[in-house]
C-alpha positions as CSV (number, residue, x, y, z in Angstrom):
1,M,7.2,-8.1,13.2
2,S,4.2,-10.1,12.6
3,K,2.8,-10.4,9.1
4,D,-0.3,-8.6,10.2
5,V,1.7,-5.5,11.1
6,I,3.6,-5.6,7.7
7,V,0.4,-5.8,5.9
8,I,-1.1,-2.7,7.7
9,V,2.2,-0.9,7.1
10,A,2.1,-1.8,3.5
11,I,-1.5,-0.5,3.1
12,V,-0.6,2.7,5.0
13,S,2.3,3.2,2.7
14,A,0.1,2.6,-0.5
15,V,-2.3,5.3,0.8
16,I,0.5,7.8,1.6
17,W,2.1,7.3,-2.0
18,I,-1.3,7.7,-3.6
19,A,-1.7,11.0,-1.7
20,V,1.9,12.1,-2.8
21,S,1.0,11.4,-6.4
22,R,-2.2,13.4,-6.2
23,E,-0.3,16.3,-4.6
24,A,2.3,16.1,-7.3
25,V,0.0,16.4,-10.2
26,K,-1.1,19.8,-9.0
27,P,0.2,22.9,-10.7
28,S,3.3,24.1,-8.7
29,K,1.7,27.1,-7.3
30,E,-1.0,25.0,-5.6
31,I,1.0,22.5,-4.1
32,N,1.2,22.6,-0.4
33,W,4.9,22.1,0.1
34,R,4.9,21.4,3.8
35,K,2.1,18.5,3.1
36,M,4.4,17.1,0.1
37,I,7.5,17.1,2.3
38,T,5.6,15.3,5.2
39,L,4.0,12.9,2.8
40,L,7.4,12.1,1.2
41,F,9.0,11.6,4.4
42,A,6.2,9.3,5.7
43,G,6.3,7.3,2.5
44,S,10.2,6.9,2.6
45,L,10.1,5.7,6.2
46,S,7.2,3.2,5.5
47,A,8.9,1.9,2.4
48,L,12.2,1.6,4.6
49,V,10.3,-0.3,7.4
50,I,8.7,-2.6,4.8
51,T,12.1,-3.3,3.1
52,I,13.8,-4.1,6.3
53,S,11.0,-6.4,7.6
54,L,11.1,-8.3,4.3
55,F,14.9,-8.7,4.3
56,Q,14.7,-10.0,7.9
57,S,12.1,-12.6,6.9
58,L,14.4,-14.1,4.3
59,P,16.0,-17.5,5.3
60,F,19.7,-17.5,5.3
C-alpha cells in the first residue's frame, strides 16, 4: 500500500472513532445500536488495515 492510502485510511479511521465516542456518550435509551455496531465494525476494520500495513512496512 502506498503511504497516501495509509494516511487517508488513518484519517477516516480517526473520524469513525470520533463518531463512535460521540454515540457512546449518549444515554443508553438514545443510542442507535445499529449505527453503533456499524461504526465499531468499520473502526475495527480500519484499525486492522492500518496495523497490517504498518507491520508490512517494517524492515526485517
